[in-house]
Structures are given as C-alpha cells and as structure tokens.
C-alpha positions in Angstrom: 44.9 11.5 73.8 48.5 12.6 73.3 49.3 10.5 70.2 46.2 11.9 68.5 47.2 15.4 69.2 50.9 14.4 68.0 49.4 12.8 64.9 47.7 16.2 64.1 50.7 18.0 64.9 52.8 15.9 62.1 50.0 16.0 59.9 49.6 19.8 59.8 53.4 20.3 59.6 53.7 18.0 56.5 50.5 20.0 54.5 53.0 23.4 55.7 56.0 21.9 54.5 58.3 22.1 51.6 56.2 20.8 48.2 59.5 20.6 46.4 62.9 20.5 47.9 64.2 22.8 45.0 63.7 26.7 44.9 63.3 26.3 41.1 60.7 24.4 39.4 59.0 23.7 36.5 55.4 22.3 35.9 52.7 21.2 33.3 49.2 22.3 33.9 46.1 21.1 32.1 42.9 23.0 33.2 39.3 23.0 32.5 36.8 25.8 33.3 33.0 25.4 32.9 32.0 28.6 34.2 32.3 31.9 32.4 30.9 35.2 30.5 31.8 37.0 27.6 30.8 40.7 26.2 31.9 42.2 22.8 31.4 45.2 21.5 31.9 46.6 18.0 31.8 50.5 17.1 32.5 53.0 14.7 31.1 56.5 15.1 27.4 56.1 15.9 27.2 52.4 15.2 27.3 50.8 18.6 26.4 46.8 18.5 26.6 44.8 22.1 26.8 41.1 22.5 26.6 38.8 25.4 27.7 35.1 25.2 26.7 32.8 28.3 27.7 29.4 29.2 31.3 30.0 28.6 33.6 27.3 29.0 37.3 26.8 28.3 39.7 23.8 28.3 43.5 25.0 28.8 47.3 23.8 28.8 49.9 25.6 30.1 53.8 25.3 31.2 54.9 27.3 34.1 58.2 28.2 36.0 58.8 29.0 39.4 61.9 30.6 40.8 61.4 31.3 44.5 58.5 33.5 44.9 58.5 34.7 41.2 56.6 32.9 38.6 56.0 32.7 35.0 52.9 30.9 32.9 52.7 30.2 28.9 49.0 29.0 28.7 46.9 28.1 25.2 43.2 27.8 25.6 40.2 26.8 24.1 36.7 28.2 24.8 33.0 28.1 23.5 30.0 30.5 24.5 26.6 30.2 23.9 24.6 33.6 22.6 22.9 35.2 25.2 21.6 38.4 23.7 22.8 42.1 21.8 21.9 45.3 22.0 22.0 47.2 18.7 22.3 50.8 17.5 22.6 51.8 14.3 22.7 50.0 10.8 25.9 49.0 9.3 26.2 48.5 5.1 29.6 46.3 5.6 28.2 43.3 7.7 25.1 41.8 9.4 25.0 43.1 12.9 21.9 40.6 13.8 23.8 37.8 14.3 23.0 35.4 17.0 25.5 32.7 16.5 27.8 31.1 19.4 31.1 31.7 19.2 34.5 30.0 20.1 38.0 31.4 21.0 41.5 30.4 20.9 43.8 32.5 22.8 47.5 32.3 23.4 48.7 34.2 26.7 52.0 35.1 28.5 51.7 35.8 31.9 54.4 36.7 34.7 53.4 36.8 38.3 54.3 36.1 42.0 53.3 33.4 44.5 52.2 33.9 47.7 53.7 30.8 50.3 56.2 29.5 47.5 57.5 25.8 47.9 54.7 24.9 49.9 52.0 22.3 49.8 49.5 25.2 49.5 50.2 28.3 47.3 48.7 30.9 45.9 50.0 32.2 42.6 48.9 35.6 41.2 49.6 36.3 37.5 49.2 39.1 35.0 49.8 38.7 31.3 49.6 39.8 27.8 47.8 37.7 25.2 46.2 37.1 21.7 42.7 35.8 21.3 41.0 34.6 18.2 37.3 35.1 18.6 35.0 33.2 15.8 31.5 33.2 15.2 28.6 35.8 14.7 30.0 39.1 13.5 33.2 38.1 14.8 36.0 36.3 12.6 38.7 38.7 14.5 42.1 38.7 16.4 42.1 40.4 19.9 45.0 41.7 21.5 44.0 41.6 25.4 45.0 41.7 28.9 44.5 39.0 31.8 44.8 38.8 35.2 44.6 35.0 36.8 44.5 33.9 40.6 44.6 30.6 41.9 44.8 28.3 44.6 47.6 25.8 44.7 47.4 22.4 46.5 50.6 19.7 46.1 49.2 16.2 47.1 52.9 14.6 46.1 56.1 16.7 45.4 55.2 16.5 41.9 51.5 16.6 41.6 48.6 18.6 42.3 45.3 20.1 42.2 44.1 23.9 42.0 41.0 26.1 41.4 41.3 29.7 40.3 39.7 32.4 38.4 40.7 34.5 35.2 39.9 37.9 33.6 40.2 39.4 30.2 40.1 42.8 28.6 41.0 43.2 25.1 40.9 45.5 21.9 40.5 44.6 18.3 39.7 46.3 14.8 37.0 45.2 12.1 37.4 46.4 8.7 34.9 48.6 7.4 35.6 47.8 3.4 35.8 44.4 1.4 38.2 46.4 -1.2 41.4 47.9 -0.2 40.8 50.6 -2.7 37.9 51.8 -1.3 38.1 55.4 0.0 36.6 54.0 3.1 39.0 51.5 3.3 40.9 53.6 5.9 38.1 53.2 8.6 37.5 50.4 10.6 35.3 49.5 13.8 37.0 49.2 17.0 36.2 45.8 19.1 36.5 45.6 22.7 35.8 42.4 25.0 35.8 41.6 28.4 35.0 38.2 29.8 35.6 36.1 33.1 35.6 32.6 33.8 36.8 30.1 37.0 38.5 26.9 36.3 40.4 23.8 38.1 43.0 21.6 37.0 45.8 19.5 37.7 49.6 20.2 38.0 52.3 17.9 37.0 56.0 19.0 38.2 58.5 18.1 35.7 
C-alpha cells in the first residue's frame, strides 16, 4: 500500500514538474479546428445584408515564444464554412446580395499574452491578437482587419512535445466598394463589412 502511495505521489510531482528547464522556450504548433461558426454583415445606409456560415473548420500553423509567463504567437490559418442562411434588407445596384455560396478564409494573426502555470507540464496560455483575414465566396472577396482572443490548455507529454485544446473568437471590420469605376461620383461610398466568428481546436506542440 505504501509503495502505491509513493508511486502516486511521484507521478503527481512529475505532472506538476517543470516541462522545460529553461525559462525561455520556442515552439511550433500545428492545429485543427473541426467546429466553428461565422457571421458576416454588409451595410450601406438602408441596405443591410446578413450571412451565416456553419460547419466551419480550420487548420493552423503557429510559432510561439515564451519567456517566463509572457508569450507571443504568430499564426497562419486556413478555414472553410458552409452557407447556412441570409437575411437581406434592400437592393444593391453594385452586387447580388442573394448569394448562397460557401466561403473560405486565410488569416495571419499576431498574438501576445500570458501563461498561467508557466514552464509546467500543464499550462494555460491566454492570447489577444490583431490580424488580417481574407474572405472569399458568395458576396465576399474582401480583406478584413480583426481582433482575436484565444485561450488554450497545453499538456507536455515530454519536455519537447505536447498537445493542446482551445477556443478562439474573432471580431473584424472591412469595406466593399460601391462602384466598379474609379471615376464614378459614387466611388467615395463603400459598404461596411463586419464579421464575427468562433472556433474550437486542438493540436500538437513541438519544442524547438
């Protein structure tokens, strides 16, 4: 009985022990998000067009640096979503709002943040970031600038290899031209685009 208790205590200490002896560390992170949702709005004066896309999935590649409790993450991701529904108010003379195509997006985001329980086997990083997101499909062929919030739980199986699970939320803004001709008197007008999305993901972490 005492032997089993001793083994249990040793195992718990190992889980709570330092994952890396260095306070400074770098990692490559590969992720896959099987679940997500995107909502898009296009608006100009009395015209309001809303679009929802479900079954959103994404794949990501990230480079993370940690120093004590601080961390930074540069992430590139690709995602696809299936058209769900739209709500259209008004009639546009510049494009056809009633488009039900699926969409895809490519984004680059720079995050900074902090890690709860740093340099341990189990870590909880929280990031806030700013990025650029190109959305294509249906009425969207636009670049969006957005802010992002990300939270994860990481578990290091060895000192240089781990797994994670987490969630990300994004909120962004962009514009869409209301004229195809630069010389048009309406060229100064443009539609405002706002987007919001969320996703959950998991992946692997390689220490380098």
